[in-house]
C-alpha positions in Angstrom: 91.3 61.0 1.5 90.9 57.4 0.4 93.9 56.1 -1.3 93.4 54.9 -4.9 94.6 51.3 -5.0 93.0 49.7 -1.9 90.7 47.5 -4.0 89.2 44.7 -1.9 91.6 45.5 1.0 93.7 42.3 0.3 97.4 43.1 0.0 99.2 40.7 -2.6 102.6 39.5 -1.9 104.9 41.8 -3.6 108.5 41.5 -5.1 110.2 41.7 -1.7 109.2 39.5 1.2 110.8 40.1 4.8 107.9 39.3 7.1 110.1 39.2 10.3 112.0 42.3 9.6 108.8 44.1 8.3 107.1 43.6 11.8 110.2 44.7 13.6 110.9 47.8 11.6 107.3 48.8 11.8 107.4 48.9 15.5 110.8 50.5 15.7 110.1 53.1 13.3 107.2 54.6 15.0 109.1 55.0 18.1 111.9 56.7 16.3 109.5 59.3 15.2 110.0 61.1 18.5 112.8 59.2 20.2 115.3 59.7 17.3 113.7 62.9 15.9 112.6 61.2 12.6 109.4 63.4 12.7 111.2 66.5 12.4 113.4 65.0 9.5 110.4 64.2 7.7 109.0 67.8 8.0 112.3 69.1 6.4 112.4 66.4 3.8 109.0 67.2 2.3 108.6 71.0 3.1 107.6 72.9 0.0 106.9 70.0 -2.2 104.2 70.4 -4.9 102.3 68.7 -7.9 102.6 64.9 -8.3 105.1 63.0 -6.2 106.3 59.4 -6.3 107.6 58.0 -3.2 110.0 54.9 -3.5 110.0 52.5 -0.7 107.2 54.0 1.4 107.5 51.4 4.3 104.7 51.9 6.6 103.7 55.1 5.4 105.1 57.4 8.0 105.9 60.4 5.6 102.3 60.5 4.5 101.2 62.7 7.4 104.0 65.2 6.4 103.1 65.9 2.9 102.1 69.7 2.4 98.7 70.5 1.0 100.4 71.8 -2.2 100.9 68.1 -3.3 98.3 66.9 -5.8 98.8 63.2 -5.4 101.5 60.9 -4.1 102.2 57.4 -5.6 103.8 55.4 -2.9 105.7 52.3 -4.2 106.2 49.7 -1.5 107.4 46.1 -2.4 106.9 44.3 1.2 103.3 43.2 1.7 103.2 43.8 5.5 104.5 47.4 5.1 102.2 47.9 2.4 99.2 47.0 4.3 100.3 49.5 7.1 100.9 52.0 4.3 97.3 51.7 3.0 96.0 52.2 6.5 98.3 55.4 6.8 97.0 56.5 3.4 93.5 56.8 4.9 94.6 59.4 7.5 96.6 61.5 4.9 95.6 65.0 3.9 96.6 64.4 0.5 95.7 61.7 -2.0 97.9 58.6 -1.6 97.9 55.7 -4.0 99.7 52.9 -2.5 101.0 50.3 -5.0 103.4 47.2 -5.1 106.5 47.4 -7.1 110.2 47.3 -7.0 112.5 50.4 -7.2 114.4 49.0 -10.1 111.4 48.5 -12.2 108.7 51.3 -11.1 105.2 50.3 -12.4 104.4 54.0 -13.6 104.9 56.1 -16.9 107.9 58.0 -17.8 108.1 61.6 -16.9 104.8 61.4 -15.0 106.0 63.1 -11.8 107.2 66.6 -10.5 109.0 65.1 -7.6 110.5 61.9 -6.2 111.2 61.1 -2.5 113.8 58.6 -1.4 113.7 58.2 2.4 116.0 55.6 3.9 115.4 53.3 0.9 118.7 53.3 -1.2 120.4 51.3 1.5 118.2 48.4 0.8 117.4 48.3 -2.8 119.1 45.3 -4.8 120.6 47.7 -7.5 121.2 51.2 -6.6 122.1 52.2 -10.2 119.0 50.8 -11.8 116.9 52.3 -9.0 118.3 55.7 -9.6 117.8 55.2 -13.5 114.2 54.6 -12.8 113.7 57.7 -10.6 115.3 59.6 -13.4 113.0 57.8 -16.2 109.7 58.7 -14.2 110.6 62.4 -13.3 109.8 65.1 -15.8 112.7 67.2 -17.2 113.8 69.4 -14.1 111.8 67.4 -11.6 113.4 67.2 -8.2 114.5 64.4 -5.8 114.2 64.9 -2.0 116.4 62.6 -0.3 117.1 61.3 3.2 119.5 58.4 3.4 121.9 56.8 5.8 125.3 55.5 4.5 129.1 55.4 5.1 130.3 57.9 7.7 132.4 58.4 10.8 136.3 57.7 11.1 138.1 54.6 9.9 137.0 52.4 12.4 133.3 53.2 12.1 133.8 52.6 8.3 135.5 49.4 8.9 132.5 48.2 11.3 130.0 49.3 8.5 131.8 47.3 5.8 132.2 44.2 8.0 128.5 44.3 9.1 127.5 44.5 5.4 129.6 41.4 4.4 128.0 39.4 7.3 124.7 39.4 9.1 123.4 42.9 8.7 121.6 42.8 5.4 120.3 39.2 6.3 118.7 40.5 9.5 117.6 43.9 8.3 115.5 43.4 5.2 118.7 43.9 2.8 119.9 47.1 4.4 123.5 48.1 3.9 125.4 50.5 6.1 128.3 51.6 3.8 126.5 52.7 0.7 127.2 56.3 -0.5 123.9 57.9 -1.5 125.1 61.3 -2.5 127.9 59.8 -4.6 125.2 57.5 -6.2 122.8 60.3 -7.1 125.6 62.3 -8.7 126.8 59.2 -10.7 123.3 58.6 -11.8 123.4 62.0 -13.6 121.3 64.2 -11.1 122.2 67.6 -10.4 122.9 67.9 -6.7 121.2 70.9 -4.9 121.6 71.9 -1.2 122.3 68.9 1.0 124.0 68.4 4.3 125.1 65.6 6.7 122.9 64.9 9.7 123.1 62.5 12.5 120.4 60.5 13.6 119.8 60.6 16.5 121.0 64.3 16.6 122.4 63.9 20.0 123.8 60.8 21.6 126.1 58.0 20.7 127.1 57.4 16.9 125.8 54.1 15.6 126.5 52.6 12.3 123.4 53.9 11.0 123.8 57.4 12.3 125.4 59.0 9.3 122.7 60.5 7.1 122.3 62.8 4.1 119.5 65.3 3.7 119.0 67.1 0.7 117.7 68.0 -2.9 118.8 66.9 -6.5 117.4 67.5 -9.8 116.8 65.6 -13.1 118.6 67.8 -15.5 116.5 69.7 -18.2 116.5 68.0 -21.5 119.3 69.4 -23.8 118.3 72.0 -26.6 117.2 70.2 -29.6 119.0 72.7 -31.9 
């Protein structure tokens, strides 16, 4: 399928610009598909989705090949121009229609209540304002729409948590495209008014030494149905 927003093939500079990190991340993420087991995580994250889906922070489009055929359309938001260019190439190979567009998580360029599901995949760590981003996710989902999430965050014992906090306050965000290690995605989703469904802690890699990025949550949440007007 051809993506719907390729235009002339030129990719305009988006609201986020991390050219060095974007190139490093693109190389690292491809290797992580097998070495860290990310491909299997993507399969679990996206299994059973259907209807119209918005993916926030699509990166270089590695999720696209894992969307099931029951998905009618994916609108993939990616603010970084180099990663968006790679996502456009990945969209050409996808088995479902994928529309790759620029935009920030805190101000999604789509209509309210337009999607059946939203996908958050290793993105809440790096958005500038988690609360605003999740408010936008809630806005664009239909009532009862679901959120699929796979996010890393705070975990481990006291020393690991201290390490994560120290790295967040020093060079880690600067060197890694705004990424933060100590955010708490499940608590953030609950605080934004989503109803938490089945979710569990997973480690990435599943076997091997624990890293500051290893502590992940995989699961589903829902936008509540609107209250009865009566």
